[in-house]
N, C-alpha and C positions, 0 to 999 in steps of 0.2 A: 231711493228705485237697491231693490234686492235684486242676489245676485241672478235667477232666471233673467229677470226686465234687461239687465247692462248685458247678459251673454247673449240674450236674443237681439238686440241692441249692436251690438259688437257685432253680430252674425251679420248683420242688417249692412252695414256700414264695410264690413270690405268684402258684401255681394254687392253693393254701389261700387267700389274701387276695383273689383272684376272687370264693370261696364264700363267706368269711366277710362280705365286700358284700353278694352274695346275701343272704344268712342275716338280715342287718339291715333292707335296705333294701326287701325284698318285706312283710316282713310290717310295717315301716314304712308301706309305701304303704298295706296294706291295714285300719293302726291310723288311719291316715288319712281315707282312707273311711268307715270303721263311726265315728266321731267327729264327723264331721260329718252324716250321715248320723240317726246316733240324737238327734243337735241341734237336726236341722230344725223338729219340731214346736215350742220353743219359738221360734225366730225366724220363721217362715213366722206365727204367732201375731202380731206385731209389724209385720209385714210387710217383714220384713228377709230373706226366704229366698234369693232371685235373687243375691245380692250374697254374701251369707253362702256360700252353693255356689259362687259362682265362688272365692272366697277359699282355701275348701278345694280348687278345682278348683287351681289355682295355684300352692297348696303341694303337692299331689300331684305335678303336673308336675315343680317344680322340683326334687322331690326324684326321682323319677324319671328325670330328664334326669341330673342331677348325679350319679346309680350309674350309668349307662349309661356317661358322660364316666370316671370314676375305671375302673370295670372296662377299657374300650379302652385309659386309659394304661399300666396294667400288663401289660396282653395285650400293649403293645406293646413292653413291654420285656422279656416273654417272645419273643416273636417277634425278638427285637433278636440274641437268645442261638446262634437255629440255626445262622448260619455258622460260628460257632468250633465248636459242636456236631458240626457234619459233619468239619471238619479234626482234630478231635480223634479222631473213629470213624475216618478213614481212618488216623492213625498207629496205631492200637490194633486197626484191621480190625475196628471192630464196627459194627453197624447199627441200632441203639435211635432211636436220634433220625432216623438218616436217612431209614429206613424210615417215622420220623412225618413228615416232609417230605416226603419225597414224595405220600405218602397224602393231605396235604391242599395239593398245587400246583393252586392254580385251572387254568380251563382255560387261560388265555393262556398262564399259562408250560406247562400242557403239551403245548398247541401249541408251543411254543417250544421245549421240550426235543423232542420229534417231529422238528418240523423241522430243529432239528440234527443231530439223529442221521442224521436218513430213516428214521425208521421210525414206524411207527403202536403208538402208545400209550393211547388211551380205551381206560377198562374193564379198566388191567391190577391186577393189586398189584404189590407190590415185589420179589416173587423173580422172577417175570415179566419185568420191567424189566431187575433183574442179568443174567437171561441172556441179554437184547438187545444190551445195552450191552457184555457180557463183552470180546468179540475190540475193540471200541473206544476202550476205555481205562476207566477208574476209576468207578464210578456216583457216588462222593460229587463229582470235577471237574468232572463232568456237575450235578449239583445245585449245587455251590456258582457256576456259569457262570451259571446258572436266578437265584439269589441275587443276584448281580453287576446283573445285567440289569434286574430288577423288583423287588429288596429286599425289604421288608415286603410290598408287590405281591402277592409271587409262592403267597401263599398263600392260601387262603379265610377267612372270619370263622371259621370254627369253631364255630357255633351262635350268635355274638355278635349276627349279623344277625335273625337267626330271635325273638333276646330283645327288640332296640331296635323291631323290626317289633311286638310285642305292646305292648310297652310305648306306643308310639306309637299303635297302634289303642285301647287303655286313653285314654290323656290325649282322645284326638276323641271315641269315644265319649261317655265324660262331659260333654265340652264341649255334644255336640246333647243328651244326654239335658236339660245345666242349660237351654238353649236353648230349646227343645221343652217343659220344665215349665215356665219361667215365661212361653212364649207360651200355652200350653195351660190355667196356672192349676192346676197338680199340688201346686200348694206353699200354697196357704192362698189 
């Protein structure tokens, strides 16, 4: 097995690891919520509803924050493989990961690339990009230059920011519900 295949398999393995973490921690978060809500009546009768729910909220929050942190660490490992994949694809005259990297460049990287090449690049797919830079050089080299300037910050979050936002909103909503519930005596 050559280096390119090894990198591709490693990328697949890490992508699967992210999905595995998702499959573990999403149901775990739901289970924590379900447990604390179903046990609430017992604690409400004893006057411990609010502290009990704060413990549940803290446990839920810690699990969700840990999950998102681990996923980001795995994703960083995937992103760090991009430059070597670009180099190998250049040697092999391939474009699979190169096109993926280009599609996921963030606005700052696209702007830098457009300024470097002195061309308009917004809303263009990889084929259009290749055509525009054909006379100026190899697309791989220009994309590697973007990597050299921005490193991991050259790409978008590729969905991770959305998931982080959802988790953050859930944590805040549950905290507000507990605070309001304790103030309005919803818990007995």
